[in-house]
PDB file of N, CA, C and O in Angstrom:
ATOM      1  N   MET A   1      87.244 105.163 137.358  1.00  0.00           N
ATOM      2  CA  MET A   1      87.044 104.635 136.036  1.00  0.00           C
ATOM      3  C   MET A   1      88.347 104.672 135.215  1.00  0.00           C
ATOM      4  O   MET A   1      88.598 103.798 134.386  1.00  0.00           O
ATOM      5  N   GLN A   2      89.140 105.672 135.460  1.00  0.00           N
ATOM      6  CA  GLN A   2      90.456 105.765 134.764  1.00  0.00           C
ATOM      7  C   GLN A   2      91.399 104.631 135.131  1.00  0.00           C
ATOM      8  O   GLN A   2      92.128 104.116 134.284  1.00  0.00           O
ATOM      9  N   ILE A   3      91.377 104.257 136.369  1.00  0.00           N
ATOM     10  CA  ILE A   3      92.235 103.158 136.851  1.00  0.00           C
ATOM     11  C   ILE A   3      91.796 101.833 136.238  1.00  0.00           C
ATOM     12  O   ILE A   3      92.622 100.998 135.870  1.00  0.00           O
ATOM     13  N   LEU A   4      90.461 101.653 136.134  1.00  0.00           N
ATOM     14  CA  LEU A   4      89.938 100.445 135.475  1.00  0.00           C
ATOM     15  C   LEU A   4      90.371 100.354 134.039  1.00  0.00           C
ATOM     16  O   LEU A   4      90.748  99.285 133.558  1.00  0.00           O
ATOM     17  N   ASN A   5      90.316 101.515 133.329  1.00  0.00           N
ATOM     18  CA  ASN A   5      90.742 101.509 131.877  1.00  0.00           C
ATOM     19  C   ASN A   5      92.215 101.209 131.754  1.00  0.00           C
ATOM     20  O   ASN A   5      92.648 100.461 130.877  1.00  0.00           O
ATOM     21  N   GLN A   6      92.999 101.823 132.676  1.00  0.00           N
ATOM     22  CA  GLN A   6      94.393 101.632 132.582  1.00  0.00           C
ATOM     23  C   GLN A   6      94.807 100.148 132.858  1.00  0.00           C
ATOM     24  O   GLN A   6      95.672  99.582 132.191  1.00  0.00           O
ATOM     25  N   GLU A   7      94.156  99.583 133.847  1.00  0.00           N
ATOM     26  CA  GLU A   7      94.364  98.162 134.185  1.00  0.00           C
ATOM     27  C   GLU A   7      93.917  97.258 133.022  1.00  0.00           C
ATOM     28  O   GLU A   7      94.620  96.315 132.657  1.00  0.00           O
ATOM     29  N   LEU A   8      92.797  97.543 132.475  1.00  0.00           N
ATOM     30  CA  LEU A   8      92.289  96.805 131.352  1.00  0.00           C
ATOM     31  C   LEU A   8      93.222  96.906 130.138  1.00  0.00           C
ATOM     32  O   LEU A   8      93.451  95.929 129.425  1.00  0.00           O
ATOM     33  N   THR A   9      93.754  98.126 129.924  1.00  0.00           N
ATOM     34  CA  THR A   9      94.677  98.303 128.789  1.00  0.00           C
ATOM     35  C   THR A   9      95.937  97.509 129.032  1.00  0.00           C
ATOM     36  O   THR A   9      96.420  96.847 128.113  1.00  0.00           O
ATOM     37  N   GLU A  10      96.482  97.544 130.208  1.00  0.00           N
ATOM     38  CA  GLU A  10      97.678  96.757 130.559  1.00  0.00           C
ATOM     39  C   GLU A  10      97.472  95.268 130.401  1.00  0.00           C
ATOM     40  O   GLU A  10      98.337  94.542 129.909  1.00  0.00           O
ATOM     41  N   GLU A  11      96.293  94.832 130.836  1.00  0.00           N
ATOM     42  CA  GLU A  11      95.985  93.402 130.682  1.00  0.00           C
ATOM     43  C   GLU A  11      95.866  93.000 129.196  1.00  0.00           C
ATOM     44  O   GLU A  11      96.373  91.952 128.796  1.00  0.00           O
ATOM     45  N   ILE A  12      95.238  93.782 128.434  1.00  0.00           N
ATOM     46  CA  ILE A  12      95.143  93.517 126.963  1.00  0.00           C
ATOM     47  C   ILE A  12      96.557  93.469 126.400  1.00  0.00           C
ATOM     48  O   ILE A  12      96.891  92.521 125.689  1.00  0.00           O
ATOM     49  N   LEU A  13      97.365  94.417 126.680  1.00  0.00           N
ATOM     50  CA  LEU A  13      98.759  94.493 126.188  1.00  0.00           C
ATOM     51  C   LEU A  13      99.528  93.232 126.606  1.00  0.00           C
ATOM     52  O   LEU A  13     100.250  92.640 125.803  1.00  0.00           O
ATOM     53  N   ARG A  14      99.367  92.842 127.836  1.00  0.00           N
ATOM     54  CA  ARG A  14     100.077  91.624 128.321  1.00  0.00           C
ATOM     55  C   ARG A  14      99.626  90.391 127.649  1.00  0.00           C
ATOM     56  O   ARG A  14     100.423  89.488 127.395  1.00  0.00           O
ATOM     57  N   LEU A  15      98.336  90.322 127.343  1.00  0.00           N
ATOM     58  CA  LEU A  15      97.822  89.104 126.712  1.00  0.00           C
ATOM     59  C   LEU A  15      98.085  89.022 125.197  1.00  0.00           C
ATOM     60  O   LEU A  15      98.089  87.944 124.603  1.00  0.00           O
ATOM     61  N   THR A  16      98.305  90.203 124.599  1.00  0.00           N
ATOM     62  CA  THR A  16      98.464  90.180 123.109  1.00  0.00           C
ATOM     63  C   THR A  16      99.902  90.531 122.739  1.00  0.00           C
ATOM     64  O   THR A  16     100.703  89.656 122.411  1.00  0.00           O
ATOM     65  N   TRP A  17     100.214  91.815 122.796  1.00  0.00           N
ATOM     66  CA  TRP A  17     101.497  92.285 122.217  1.00  0.00           C
ATOM     67  C   TRP A  17     102.731  91.691 122.953  1.00  0.00           C
ATOM     68  O   TRP A  17     103.783  91.486 122.348  1.00  0.00           O
ATOM     69  N   ARG A  18     102.587  91.437 124.186  1.00  0.00           N
ATOM     70  CA  ARG A  18     103.745  90.894 124.950  1.00  0.00           C
ATOM     71  C   ARG A  18     103.779  89.383 124.990  1.00  0.00           C
ATOM     72  O   ARG A  18     104.627  88.784 125.651  1.00  0.00           O
ATOM     73  N   ASN A  19     102.828  88.758 124.260  1.00  0.00           N
ATOM     74  CA  ASN A  19     102.758  87.298 124.193  1.00  0.00           C
ATOM     75  C   ASN A  19     103.584  86.814 123.019  1.00  0.00           C
ATOM     76  O   ASN A  19     103.287  87.183 121.883  1.00  0.00           O
ATOM     77  N   PRO A  20     104.595  86.015 123.239  1.00  0.00           N
ATOM     78  CA  PRO A  20     105.532  85.611 122.118  1.00  0.00           C
ATOM     79  C   PRO A  20     104.790  84.815 121.041  1.00  0.00           C
ATOM     80  O   PRO A  20     105.078  84.961 119.854  1.00  0.00           O
ATOM     81  N   ILE A  21     103.842  83.981 121.449  1.00  0.00           N
ATOM     82  CA  ILE A  21     103.149  83.178 120.383  1.00  0.00           C
ATOM     83  C   ILE A  21     102.286  84.148 119.496  1.00  0.00           C
ATOM     84  O   ILE A  21     102.281  84.050 118.268  1.00  0.00           O
ATOM     85  N   PHE A  22     101.592  85.044 120.149  1.00  0.00           N
ATOM     86  CA  PHE A  22     100.772  86.025 119.372  1.00  0.00           C
ATOM     87  C   PHE A  22     101.673  86.801 118.403  1.00  0.00           C
ATOM     88  O   PHE A  22     101.337  86.980 117.232  1.00  0.00           O
ATOM     89  N   MET A  23     102.837  87.263 118.922  1.00  0.00           N
ATOM     90  CA  MET A  23     103.741  88.064 118.088  1.00  0.00           C
ATOM     91  C   MET A  23     104.286  87.274 116.974  1.00  0.00           C
ATOM     92  O   MET A  23     104.430  87.791 115.866  1.00  0.00           O
ATOM     93  N   ALA A  24     104.601  86.035 117.210  1.00  0.00           N
ATOM     94  CA  ALA A  24     105.171  85.166 116.157  1.00  0.00           C
ATOM     95  C   ALA A  24     104.027  84.962 115.033  1.00  0.00           C
ATOM     96  O   ALA A  24     104.329  84.990 113.840  1.00  0.00           O
ATOM     97  N   ILE A  25     102.837  84.778 115.426  1.00  0.00           N
ATOM     98  CA  ILE A  25     101.768  84.642 114.452  1.00  0.00           C
ATOM     99  C   ILE A  25     101.542  85.948 113.704  1.00  0.00           C
ATOM    100  O   ILE A  25     101.387  85.940 112.483  1.00  0.00           O
ATOM    101  N   ALA A  26     101.522  87.079 114.424  1.00  0.00           N
ATOM    102  CA  ALA A  26     101.323  88.397 113.780  1.00  0.00           C
ATOM    103  C   ALA A  26     102.440  88.674 112.772  1.00  0.00           C
ATOM    104  O   ALA A  26     102.181  89.102 111.647  1.00  0.00           O
ATOM    105  N   ILE A  27     103.656  88.429 113.179  1.00  0.00           N
ATOM    106  CA  ILE A  27     104.846  88.757 112.284  1.00  0.00           C
ATOM    107  C   ILE A  27     104.736  87.778 111.048  1.00  0.00           C
ATOM    108  O   ILE A  27     104.969  88.181 109.908  1.00  0.00           O
ATOM    109  N   ALA A  28     104.391  86.546 111.307  1.00  0.00           N
ATOM    110  CA  ALA A  28     104.293  85.634 110.160  1.00  0.00           C
ATOM    111  C   ALA A  28     103.207  86.070 109.189  1.00  0.00           C
ATOM    112  O   ALA A  28     103.400  86.010 107.975  1.00  0.00           O
ATOM    113  N   LEU A  29     102.069  86.506 109.710  1.00  0.00           N
ATOM    114  CA  LEU A  29     100.984  86.957 108.801  1.00  0.00           C
ATOM    115  C   LEU A  29     101.419  88.277 108.063  1.00  0.00           C
ATOM    116  O   LEU A  29     101.140  88.449 106.876  1.00  0.00           O
ATOM    117  N   ILE A  30     102.067  89.142 108.759  1.00  0.00           N
ATOM    118  CA  ILE A  30     102.500  90.365 108.108  1.00  0.00           C
ATOM    119  C   ILE A  30     103.543  90.064 107.024  1.00  0.00           C
ATOM    120  O   ILE A  30     103.633  90.799 106.041  1.00  0.00           O
ATOM    121  N   TRP A  31     104.339  88.985 107.191  1.00  0.00           N
ATOM    122  CA  TRP A  31     105.393  88.606 106.251  1.00  0.00           C
ATOM    123  C   TRP A  31     104.784  87.832 105.113  1.00  0.00           C
ATOM    124  O   TRP A  31     105.164  88.037 103.961  1.00  0.00           O
ATOM    125  N   LEU A  32     103.817  86.919 105.409  1.00  0.00           N
ATOM    126  CA  LEU A  32     103.370  85.966 104.365  1.00  0.00           C
ATOM    127  C   LEU A  32     102.257  86.470 103.502  1.00  0.00           C
ATOM    128  O   LEU A  32     102.239  86.183 102.305  1.00  0.00           O
ATOM    129  N   VAL A  33     101.323  87.213 104.056  1.00  0.00           N
ATOM    130  CA  VAL A  33     100.172  87.684 103.278  1.00  0.00           C
ATOM    131  C   VAL A  33     100.624  88.515 102.026  1.00  0.00           C
ATOM    132  O   VAL A  33     100.205  88.211 100.909  1.00  0.00           O
ATOM    133  N   PRO A  34     101.432  89.504 102.210  1.00  0.00           N
ATOM    134  CA  PRO A  34     101.835  90.276 100.998  1.00  0.00           C
ATOM    135  C   PRO A  34     102.690  89.379 100.031  1.00  0.00           C
ATOM    136  O   PRO A  34     102.635  89.565  98.815  1.00  0.00           O
ATOM    137  N   GLN A  35     103.438  88.456 100.557  1.00  0.00           N
ATOM    138  CA  GLN A  35     104.211  87.556  99.766  1.00  0.00           C
ATOM    139  C   GLN A  35     103.314  86.785  98.882  1.00  0.00           C
ATOM    140  O   GLN A  35     103.554  86.698  97.678  1.00  0.00           O
ATOM    141  N   LEU A  36     102.245  86.198  99.453  1.00  0.00           N
ATOM    142  CA  LEU A  36     101.280  85.378  98.704  1.00  0.00           C
ATOM    143  C   LEU A  36     100.538  86.207  97.611  1.00  0.00           C
ATOM    144  O   LEU A  36     100.253  85.726  96.514  1.00  0.00           O
ATOM    145  N   LEU A  37     100.248  87.462  97.976  1.00  0.00           N
ATOM    146  CA  LEU A  37      99.531  88.294  96.993  1.00  0.00           C
ATOM    147  C   LEU A  37     100.443  88.615  95.822  1.00  0.00           C
ATOM    148  O   LEU A  37     100.027  88.530  94.666  1.00  0.00           O
ATOM    149  N   ILE A  38     101.740  88.998  96.127  1.00  0.00           N
ATOM    150  CA  ILE A  38     102.692  89.254  95.093  1.00  0.00           C
ATOM    151  C   ILE A  38     102.939  88.097  94.253  1.00  0.00           C
ATOM    152  O   ILE A  38     103.029  88.248  93.035  1.00  0.00           O
ATOM    153  N   ARG A  39     103.062  86.905  94.817  1.00  0.00           N
ATOM    154  CA  ARG A  39     103.329  85.668  94.108  1.00  0.00           C
ATOM    155  C   ARG A  39     102.137  85.416  93.154  1.00  0.00           C
ATOM    156  O   ARG A  39     102.359  85.009  92.013  1.00  0.00           O
ATOM    157  N   LYS A  40     100.932  85.638  93.572  1.00  0.00           N
ATOM    158  CA  LYS A  40      99.766  85.405  92.704  1.00  0.00           C
ATOM    159  C   LYS A  40      99.765  86.364  91.536  1.00  0.00           C
ATOM    160  O   LYS A  40      99.476  85.960  90.409  1.00  0.00           O
ATOM    161  N   ILE A  41     100.086  87.647  91.779  1.00  0.00           N
ATOM    162  CA  ILE A  41     100.121  88.623  90.709  1.00  0.00           C
ATOM    163  C   ILE A  41     101.183  88.277  89.709  1.00  0.00           C
ATOM    164  O   ILE A  41     100.938  88.318  88.503  1.00  0.00           O
ATOM    165  N   ILE A  42     102.391  87.926  90.193  1.00  0.00           N
ATOM    166  CA  ILE A  42     103.496  87.549  89.249  1.00  0.00           C
ATOM    167  C   ILE A  42     103.159  86.347  88.499  1.00  0.00           C
ATOM    168  O   ILE A  42     103.511  86.250  87.324  1.00  0.00           O
ATOM    169  N   SER A  43     102.475  85.382  89.110  1.00  0.00           N
ATOM    170  CA  SER A  43     102.122  84.112  88.429  1.00  0.00           C
ATOM    171  C   SER A  43     101.146  84.425  87.246  1.00  0.00           C
ATOM    172  O   SER A  43     101.325  83.926  86.135  1.00  0.00           O
ATOM    173  N   LYS A  44     100.116  85.262  87.523  1.00  0.00           N
ATOM    174  CA  LYS A  44      99.190  85.629  86.521  1.00  0.00           C
ATOM    175  C   LYS A  44      99.871  86.358  85.353  1.00  0.00           C
ATOM    176  O   LYS A  44      99.568  86.112  84.185  1.00  0.00           O
ATOM    177  N   LYS A  45     100.773  87.236  85.694  1.00  0.00           N
ATOM    178  CA  LYS A  45     101.557  87.983  84.723  1.00  0.00           C
ATOM    179  C   LYS A  45     102.375  87.045  83.869  1.00  0.00           C
ATOM    180  O   LYS A  45     102.432  87.204  82.649  1.00  0.00           O
ATOM    181  N   TYR A  46     103.007  86.073  84.491  1.00  0.00           N
ATOM    182  CA  TYR A  46     103.862  85.111  83.810  1.00  0.00           C
ATOM    183  C   TYR A  46     103.012  84.237  82.842  1.00  0.00           C
ATOM    184  O   TYR A  46     103.425  83.997  81.708  1.00  0.00           O
ATOM    185  N   GLU A  47     101.851  83.776  83.287  1.00  0.00           N
ATOM    186  CA  GLU A  47     101.031  82.965  82.423  1.00  0.00           C
ATOM    187  C   GLU A  47     100.500  83.784  81.260  1.00  0.00           C
ATOM    188  O   GLU A  47     100.400  83.265  80.148  1.00  0.00           O
ATOM    189  N   LYS A  48     100.157  85.047  81.480  1.00  0.00           N
ATOM    190  CA  LYS A  48      99.650  85.887  80.432  1.00  0.00           C
ATOM    191  C   LYS A  48     100.802  86.096  79.379  1.00  0.00           C
ATOM    192  O   LYS A  48     100.567  86.016  78.173  1.00  0.00           O
ATOM    193  N   ARG A  49     101.960  86.346  79.838  1.00  0.00           N
ATOM    194  CA  ARG A  49     103.099  86.578  78.951  1.00  0.00           C
ATOM    195  C   ARG A  49     103.466  85.280  78.185  1.00  0.00           C
ATOM    196  O   ARG A  49     103.823  85.336  77.008  1.00  0.00           O
ATOM    197  N   LYS A  50     103.378  84.138  78.847  1.00  0.00           N
ATOM    198  CA  LYS A  50     103.672  82.861  78.218  1.00  0.00           C
ATOM    199  C   LYS A  50     102.644  82.604  77.096  1.00  0.00           C
ATOM    200  O   LYS A  50     103.043  82.136  76.030  1.00  0.00           O
ATOM    201  N   LEU A  51     101.379  82.881  77.282  1.00  0.00           N
ATOM    202  CA  LEU A  51     100.372  82.708  76.254  1.00  0.00           C
ATOM    203  C   LEU A  51     100.632  83.665  75.079  1.00  0.00           C
ATOM    204  O   LEU A  51     100.462  83.291  73.919  1.00  0.00           O
ATOM    205  N   GLU A  52     101.034  84.867  75.384  1.00  0.00           N
ATOM    206  CA  GLU A  52     101.284  85.864  74.373  1.00  0.00           C
ATOM    207  C   GLU A  52     102.500  85.433  73.519  1.00  0.00           C
ATOM    208  O   GLU A  52     102.451  85.584  72.299  1.00  0.00           O
ATOM    209  N   ILE A  53     103.553  84.920  74.097  1.00  0.00           N
ATOM    210  CA  ILE A  53     104.662  84.417  73.363  1.00  0.00           C
ATOM    211  C   ILE A  53     104.283  83.227  72.483  1.00  0.00           C
ATOM    212  O   ILE A  53     104.702  83.130  71.330  1.00  0.00           O
ATOM    213  N   GLN A  54     103.496  82.338  73.044  1.00  0.00           N
ATOM    214  CA  GLN A  54     103.005  81.196  72.244  1.00  0.00           C
ATOM    215  C   GLN A  54     102.212  81.667  71.100  1.00  0.00           C
ATOM    216  O   GLN A  54     102.371  81.141  69.999  1.00  0.00           O
ATOM    217  N   LYS A  55     101.346  82.646  71.285  1.00  0.00           N
ATOM    218  CA  LYS A  55     100.472  83.173  70.219  1.00  0.00           C
ATOM    219  C   LYS A  55     101.357  83.761  69.134  1.00  0.00           C
ATOM    220  O   LYS A  55     101.122  83.539  67.947  1.00  0.00           O
ATOM    221  N   ASN A  56     102.391  84.521  69.544  1.00  0.00           N
ATOM    222  CA  ASN A  56     103.306  85.141  68.554  1.00  0.00           C
ATOM    223  C   ASN A  56     104.032  84.080  67.723  1.00  0.00           C
ATOM    224  O   ASN A  56     104.205  84.253  66.517  1.00  0.00           O
ATOM    225  N   LYS A  57     104.458  82.985  68.357  1.00  0.00           N
ATOM    226  CA  LYS A  57     105.175  81.931  67.673  1.00  0.00           C
ATOM    227  C   LYS A  57     104.245  81.269  66.646  1.00  0.00           C
ATOM    228  O   LYS A  57     104.679  80.982  65.530  1.00  0.00           O
ATOM    229  N   ILE A  58     103.001  81.025  66.995  1.00  0.00           N
ATOM    230  CA  ILE A  58     101.998  80.462  66.147  1.00  0.00           C
ATOM    231  C   ILE A  58     101.761  81.335  64.952  1.00  0.00           C
ATOM    232  O   ILE A  58     101.673  80.859  63.820  1.00  0.00           O
ATOM    233  N   GLU A  59     101.658  82.616  65.211  1.00  0.00           N
ATOM    234  CA  GLU A  59     101.427  83.622  64.105  1.00  0.00           C
ATOM    235  C   GLU A  59     102.567  83.620  63.161  1.00  0.00           C
ATOM    236  O   GLU A  59     102.341  83.786  61.962  1.00  0.00           O
ATOM    237  N   LYS A  60     103.790  83.445  63.605  1.00  0.00           N
ATOM    238  CA  LYS A  60     104.949  83.396  62.740  1.00  0.00           C
ATOM    239  C   LYS A  60     104.914  82.160  61.861  1.00  0.00           C
ATOM    240  O   LYS A  60     105.349  82.227  60.711  1.00  0.00           O
ATOM    241  N   LEU A  61     104.408  81.022  62.359  1.00  0.00           N
ATOM    242  CA  LEU A  61     104.344  79.806  61.588  1.00  0.00           C
ATOM    243  C   LEU A  61     103.230  79.879  60.596  1.00  0.00           C
ATOM    244  O   LEU A  61     103.381  79.394  59.474  1.00  0.00           O
ATOM    245  N   TYR A  62     102.141  80.449  60.948  1.00  0.00           N
ATOM    246  CA  TYR A  62     100.951  80.525  60.064  1.00  0.00           C
ATOM    247  C   TYR A  62     100.512  81.937  59.911  1.00  0.00           C
ATOM    248  O   TYR A  62      99.566  82.372  60.568  1.00  0.00           O
ATOM    249  N   PRO A  63     101.204  82.699  59.020  1.00  0.00           N
ATOM    250  CA  PRO A  63     100.791  84.083  58.801  1.00  0.00           C
ATOM    251  C   PRO A  63      99.411  84.208  58.190  1.00  0.00           C
ATOM    252  O   PRO A  63      99.005  83.342  57.415  1.00  0.00           O
ATOM    253  N   LYS A  64      98.697  85.236  58.510  1.00  0.00           N
ATOM    254  CA  LYS A  64      97.284  85.450  58.004  1.00  0.00           C
ATOM    255  C   LYS A  64      97.342  85.956  56.614  1.00  0.00           C
ATOM    256  O   LYS A  64      96.490  85.569  55.815  1.00  0.00           O
ATOM    257  N   THR A  65      98.275  86.792  56.245  1.00  0.00           N
ATOM    258  CA  THR A  65      98.316  87.335  54.881  1.00  0.00           C
ATOM    259  C   THR A  65      99.618  86.878  54.214  1.00  0.00           C
ATOM    260  O   THR A  65     100.657  86.718  54.854  1.00  0.00           O
ATOM    261  N   LEU A  66      99.508  86.680  52.913  1.00  0.00           N
ATOM    262  CA  LEU A  66     100.652  86.318  52.149  1.00  0.00           C
ATOM    263  C   LEU A  66     101.289  87.587  51.534  1.00  0.00           C
ATOM    264  O   LEU A  66     100.593  88.432  50.972  1.00  0.00           O
ATOM    265  N   LYS A  67     102.602  87.693  51.654  1.00  0.00           N
ATOM    266  CA  LYS A  67     103.237  88.861  51.121  1.00  0.00           C
ATOM    267  C   LYS A  67     103.737  88.681  49.751  1.00  0.00           C
ATOM    268  O   LYS A  67     104.304  89.608  49.174  1.00  0.00           O
TER     269      LYS A  67
END
């Protein structure tokens, strides 16, 4: 049973980790997924900040209270 498990393990390693196409896809996913998440977070933050700046500019033009 141990020999079967060892052979099966070697076969799985050969088909996955030692396969250049699989490794290229795995590395690309590891590289791209966090980059996409970070880009989405930064984009949301940028849009929120942009709206806040616009709101402040409008408030300066049209103040609510007269001094």
